[in-house]
Each structure stands twice: as structure tokens, then as C-alpha cells.
C-alpha positions as CSV (number, residue, x, y, z in Angstrom):
1,X,-9.7,8.7,-27.0
2,X,-7.3,10.3,-24.5
3,X,-4.0,8.5,-24.3
4,X,-1.1,8.6,-22.0
5,X,2.5,7.8,-23.0
6,X,4.4,5.4,-20.8
7,X,7.5,3.5,-22.0
8,X,7.5,0.2,-20.2
9,X,10.8,-1.6,-19.9
10,X,10.9,-4.4,-22.4
11,X,14.1,-6.1,-21.6
12,X,13.7,-8.7,-18.8
13,X,17.2,-8.1,-17.4
14,X,16.6,-4.3,-17.3
15,X,13.2,-4.9,-15.6
16,X,14.8,-7.2,-13.0
17,X,17.5,-4.6,-12.4
18,X,14.9,-1.9,-11.8
19,X,13.1,-4.2,-9.3
20,X,16.3,-4.8,-7.4
21,X,16.8,-1.0,-7.4
22,X,13.3,-0.6,-5.9
23,X,14.2,-3.1,-3.1
24,X,17.4,-1.3,-2.2
25,X,15.9,2.1,-2.3
26,X,12.8,1.1,-0.3
27,X,14.9,-0.7,2.3
28,X,17.2,2.3,2.6
29,X,14.2,4.6,3.2
30,X,12.8,2.3,5.9
31,X,16.2,1.9,7.7
32,X,16.8,5.7,7.6
33,X,13.3,6.5,8.9
34,X,13.7,3.9,11.6
35,X,16.9,5.6,12.9
36,X,15.9,9.3,12.7
37,X,12.3,9.0,13.8
38,X,11.1,5.7,15.4
39,X,14.0,4.3,17.4
40,X,15.1,7.5,19.3
41,X,11.4,8.2,20.2
42,X,10.7,4.6,21.4
43,X,8.0,4.0,18.8
44,X,7.6,0.3,18.2
45,X,5.0,0.3,15.4
46,X,4.9,-3.5,14.8
47,X,7.2,-5.7,12.8
48,X,10.7,-6.8,13.5
49,X,11.7,-3.2,13.7
50,X,9.3,-2.7,16.6
51,X,10.8,-5.8,18.4
52,X,14.3,-4.4,17.9
53,X,13.2,-1.0,19.4
54,X,11.9,-2.7,22.5
55,X,15.0,-4.9,22.9
56,X,17.3,-1.9,22.3
57,X,15.7,0.2,24.9
58,X,15.3,-2.6,27.6
59,X,18.5,-4.6,27.2
60,X,20.7,-2.4,24.9
61,X,20.9,-4.9,22.0
62,X,21.9,-3.5,18.6
63,X,18.7,-3.1,16.5
64,X,20.4,-4.2,13.3
65,X,21.6,-7.4,14.9
66,X,18.2,-8.1,16.4
67,X,16.6,-7.6,13.0
68,X,19.0,-10.0,11.3
69,X,18.4,-12.5,14.1
70,X,14.7,-12.5,13.4
71,X,14.6,-11.9,9.7
72,X,16.9,-14.6,8.5
73,X,15.4,-17.5,10.5
74,X,11.9,-16.2,9.4
75,X,13.0,-16.2,5.8
76,X,14.3,-19.8,6.1
77,X,11.1,-20.8,7.9
78,X,9.1,-19.2,5.0
79,X,11.0,-21.3,2.5
80,X,10.4,-24.4,4.5
81,X,6.7,-23.9,5.3
82,X,5.5,-21.8,2.4
83,X,7.8,-22.7,-0.5
84,X,10.5,-21.0,-2.5
85,X,8.3,-18.2,-4.0
86,X,10.0,-15.6,-1.9
87,X,13.2,-15.9,-3.9
88,X,16.4,-13.9,-4.0
89,X,14.7,-10.5,-4.0
90,X,13.1,-10.9,-0.6
91,X,16.4,-12.2,0.7
92,X,18.0,-9.0,-0.5
93,X,15.5,-6.9,1.4
94,X,15.8,-9.1,4.5
95,X,19.6,-8.6,4.6
96,X,19.9,-5.0,3.3
97,X,17.4,-3.3,5.6
98,X,19.2,-4.1,8.8
99,X,22.5,-3.2,7.0
100,X,21.1,0.3,6.4
101,X,20.0,0.5,10.0
102,X,23.5,-0.4,11.2
103,X,25.3,2.1,9.0
104,X,22.8,5.0,9.7
105,X,22.7,4.5,13.5
106,X,25.0,7.5,14.2
107,X,22.7,10.0,12.4
108,X,21.1,12.4,14.9
109,X,17.3,12.1,15.4
110,X,15.4,14.6,13.3
111,X,12.8,15.2,16.1
112,X,12.2,14.4,19.7
113,X,8.5,15.1,19.4
114,X,6.9,11.7,19.6
115,X,3.8,12.7,17.6
116,X,6.0,14.1,14.7
117,X,8.1,11.0,14.9
118,X,5.2,8.7,14.7
119,X,3.7,10.6,11.7
120,X,6.9,11.0,9.7
121,X,8.3,7.7,10.7
122,X,5.1,6.0,9.5
123,X,5.3,7.9,6.3
124,X,8.9,6.9,5.8
125,X,8.3,3.2,6.5
126,X,5.2,3.2,4.4
127,X,7.0,4.9,1.5
128,X,9.8,2.4,1.7
129,X,7.6,-0.6,1.9
130,X,5.5,0.6,-1.0
131,X,8.6,0.9,-3.1
132,X,9.8,-2.5,-2.1
133,X,6.4,-4.0,-3.0
134,X,6.7,-2.4,-6.4
135,X,9.9,-4.4,-6.8
136,X,7.7,-7.5,-6.2
137,X,9.4,-8.4,-3.0
138,X,9.2,-7.8,0.8
139,X,11.5,-7.1,3.7
140,X,10.5,-10.4,5.3
141,X,10.1,-10.2,9.1
142,X,6.8,-10.7,10.8
143,X,4.9,-10.7,7.4
144,X,6.4,-14.1,6.8
145,X,5.4,-15.2,10.3
146,X,1.8,-14.0,9.6
147,X,1.7,-16.0,6.3
148,X,2.9,-19.2,8.2
149,X,0.2,-18.7,10.9
150,X,-2.4,-18.0,8.1
151,X,-1.5,-21.3,6.3
152,X,-1.5,-23.6,9.4
153,X,-3.9,-21.9,11.8
154,X,-6.7,-21.0,9.4
155,X,-6.9,-17.3,10.3
156,X,-7.1,-14.8,7.6
157,X,-3.9,-13.1,6.6
158,X,-5.1,-9.7,7.7
159,X,-6.0,-11.1,11.1
160,X,-2.6,-12.7,11.5
161,X,-0.8,-9.4,10.7
162,X,-3.0,-7.5,13.1
163,X,-2.4,-10.0,15.8
164,X,1.3,-9.9,15.5
165,X,1.6,-6.2,15.2
166,X,-0.9,-5.7,17.9
167,X,1.0,-7.9,20.3
168,X,4.2,-5.9,19.6
169,X,2.4,-2.6,20.1
170,X,0.9,-3.9,23.4
171,X,4.3,-5.0,24.5
172,X,5.7,-1.6,23.8
173,X,2.9,0.0,25.8
174,X,3.7,-2.2,28.8
175,X,7.5,-1.7,28.5
176,X,7.4,2.0,27.9
177,X,4.0,3.6,28.6
178,X,0.5,3.7,27.2
179,X,1.3,6.9,25.4
180,X,4.1,5.3,23.4
181,X,1.7,2.5,22.5
182,X,-0.8,5.0,21.2
183,X,1.9,6.8,19.2
184,X,2.9,3.4,17.8
185,X,-0.7,2.8,16.6
186,X,-0.7,6.2,14.9
187,X,2.5,5.3,13.1
188,X,1.1,1.8,12.1
189,X,-2.0,3.5,10.6
190,X,0.0,6.1,8.7
191,X,2.3,3.4,7.3
192,X,-0.6,1.4,5.9
193,X,-2.1,4.5,4.3
194,X,1.2,5.5,2.8
195,X,1.7,2.0,1.3
196,X,-1.7,2.3,-0.3
197,X,-0.8,5.7,-1.7
198,X,2.5,4.4,-3.2
199,X,0.8,1.4,-4.7
200,X,-2.2,3.2,-6.1
201,X,-0.7,6.6,-6.7
202,X,-2.1,10.2,-6.4
203,X,-4.1,10.1,-9.6
204,X,-7.5,8.8,-8.6
205,X,-10.2,8.1,-11.2
206,X,-13.9,7.9,-10.9
207,X,-16.4,5.4,-12.2
208,X,-20.0,6.3,-13.0
209,X,-22.9,3.9,-13.3
210,X,-25.7,5.6,-15.2
211,X,-29.3,4.4,-15.6
212,X,-31.3,6.5,-18.0
213,X,-34.1,6.2,-20.5
214,X,-32.0,8.2,-23.0
215,X,-29.0,5.9,-23.0
216,X,-28.1,6.6,-26.7
217,X,-28.0,10.3,-26.2
218,X,-26.0,10.0,-22.9
219,X,-23.6,7.5,-24.5
220,X,-23.0,9.8,-27.5
221,X,-22.4,12.8,-25.3
222,X,-19.8,11.0,-23.1
223,X,-18.0,9.7,-26.2
224,X,-18.0,13.0,-28.1
225,X,-18.0,15.7,-25.5
226,X,-16.0,14.1,-22.7
227,X,-13.9,11.8,-24.9
228,X,-14.3,8.8,-22.7
229,X,-15.4,5.3,-23.5
230,X,-18.7,3.8,-22.3
231,X,-19.6,0.2,-21.6
232,X,-23.2,-1.0,-21.6
233,X,-24.1,-3.5,-19.0
234,X,-27.2,-5.7,-19.1
235,X,-29.5,-5.2,-16.1
236,X,-33.1,-5.5,-15.2
237,X,-35.3,-3.4,-12.9
238,X,-36.0,-5.0,-9.6
239,X,-39.6,-3.8,-9.5
240,X,-40.7,-4.0,-13.1
241,X,-38.3,-6.8,-14.2
242,X,-37.9,-4.8,-17.4
243,X,-34.5,-4.6,-19.1
244,X,-32.7,-1.4,-18.0
245,X,-29.1,-1.3,-19.4
246,X,-26.5,0.5,-17.2
247,X,-23.9,2.7,-18.8
248,X,-20.5,2.4,-17.1
249,X,-17.8,5.1,-17.6
250,X,-14.4,5.6,-16.0
251,X,-13.1,9.1,-16.1
252,X,-10.6,11.4,-14.4
253,X,-11.9,13.1,-11.3
254,X,-11.4,16.5,-12.9
255,X,-14.1,15.5,-15.4
256,X,-16.7,14.7,-12.8
257,X,-18.5,18.1,-12.9
258,X,-18.6,18.0,-16.7
259,X,-20.1,14.5,-16.8
260,X,-22.7,15.3,-14.2
261,X,-23.8,18.4,-16.0
262,X,-23.9,16.5,-19.3
263,X,-26.1,13.7,-18.0
264,X,-28.4,16.2,-16.2
265,X,-28.8,18.3,-19.4
266,X,-29.9,15.2,-21.4
267,X,-32.0,13.4,-18.8
268,X,-32.7,15.2,-15.4
269,X,-34.3,12.0,-14.1
270,X,-31.3,9.8,-14.7
271,X,-30.0,7.7,-11.8
272,X,-26.3,8.1,-11.4
273,X,-23.9,6.4,-9.0
274,X,-20.3,7.7,-8.8
275,X,-17.5,5.9,-6.9
276,X,-13.8,5.9,-6.6
277,X,-11.7,3.8,-9.0
278,X,-8.1,3.0,-8.3
279,X,-5.4,1.3,-10.5
280,X,-7.2,2.0,-13.8
281,X,-5.1,0.6,-16.7
282,X,-5.9,0.7,-20.4
283,X,-6.8,3.1,-23.2
284,X,-6.8,6.7,-21.9
285,X,-5.3,5.7,-18.5
286,X,-2.1,4.0,-17.2
287,X,-0.4,1.3,-19.3
288,X,-0.1,-2.0,-17.5
């Protein structure tokens, strides 16, 4: 079987140090992207950073101080209402992110084009958040508020996040103009997609579900010609109620054409379903 070589960190202290490095690096990327893209173009794409953008533009308050003023009380409220699971790592992100915003505030904006700023600002924030999440932490802020509302109001967590970020974007549209609110929505969307990309990675795999009357031949072909494992799942036909096992195979997307041609050559009448598979760990794929 195909194997990939990854050397996971075995020492707990070294692993913890890497997680803190992720938090610092991710927070630095978020703070830098905020100052060179989002703030100078008045793009308030949700979160405490969006609130600080609005307050900086309307009353001139320093964004870093506004972020500390919101993040620290929200962190304390999270501990009170949700427990101590956030720990020191989230506190580091909560404090370090505004610190980066403060020390990079003198950097000139990289663009004054609002569309470019919303796109690249969203990418930067999403990249930073994805890295922070890989450090098993967060930067606090409105995410903690969403979790508190979720726990006590009964709304789903996703709904709470959308409500809070949506309220911030609407406020930005009212304070600035509708166009800035639309740019903020673009940035928010790009951020979410970038987080997914950082979490899942560029390497996408495929999963095939194969129903065939020649399962032994197909299974042997996948094992020997494509060098991938196969799992046989018990299933029954909905019309005949006869047993019809399903062959399940996960493979690299570059192997899709080869698999399709293999199955077709063995059984042209085979029923094949192919779908995306993300975060595949194990033999022949990423090590957990």
C-alpha cells in the first residue's frame, strides 16, 4: 500500500511549544492583514476587529485598545459561563492579536481598492485563524459571545455566529455605506473558505462507492492495479431486497480516471458514486 512519511512530534512539551507558535504566528497574520487591508478601507467583516473598525472610523478610538476592551471581558465571561476549557492558549491569542495590531498600525495600506482589500484581507484573516485553530486555540472575541448565547438561548452555534457577525456587518453598512457592507460580506465569506482550506489542506481525496455483480474482480483490480485498499459494506437492494455488498475505496483525485476505467473494463454496468473526501488519515494517507 502507498505510504506517506510524516514525523509527528512525540514530546508533549515540544508539541505544546509548536501549538503556541501557531497561535502567535496566526495572530500576527490576522493583525497585519487587519492593518494593511481591512482597517484603512473601512471593511468591518464581523468580529471584534469589525467593531474596532467602526469605532475607529466614527469616534477615533485606537483599534487595539477597543479589541482588548472587548476580548478580555469576553474571555472572562467565557470562563464564568462556559468553564475553563479555553485555557492559557486562548488567552495568549486574545492578548497577542491586539498587540500586533498596535505595533503594526504605522504600516502603510497595501491597497486602497476596497474589493482587493476585502479579498486579501479575508484571505489573511482566514489564514491566521486557521493557523490559530491548528494550535487548538482561538483569538476569543465574538466567538466566545456566540458560544455563551448558544448555551443559554438554545440557538445553534452557527446561527449565533451569523447573528453577531451579521449585526456587525449591518452596522458597518449603516455607518459607512451599503457598498462597504457588501465588501464586508465578501471578506467574511473569503475568511470562512480560507479557514476550511487551512484546516483541510490542498490535497483533496475522493471516495468511491461501487455496486457491481463482479465485486471480487473489481476488488482485486483496485488492490493490485491502483494499490488502494477496499472495504466491503453490507447492503441490500431496495427493490429486490437481495444482498448487494458495496465496495468503498478512498483514493487520490489523480487516480480517479484510472479507477473509473478499471471498473468500466471489468463491469460496464457497475453503479459507481464518487464524492469528495477531506481529512483522510491512515495507511496511504496522512498520519493522524
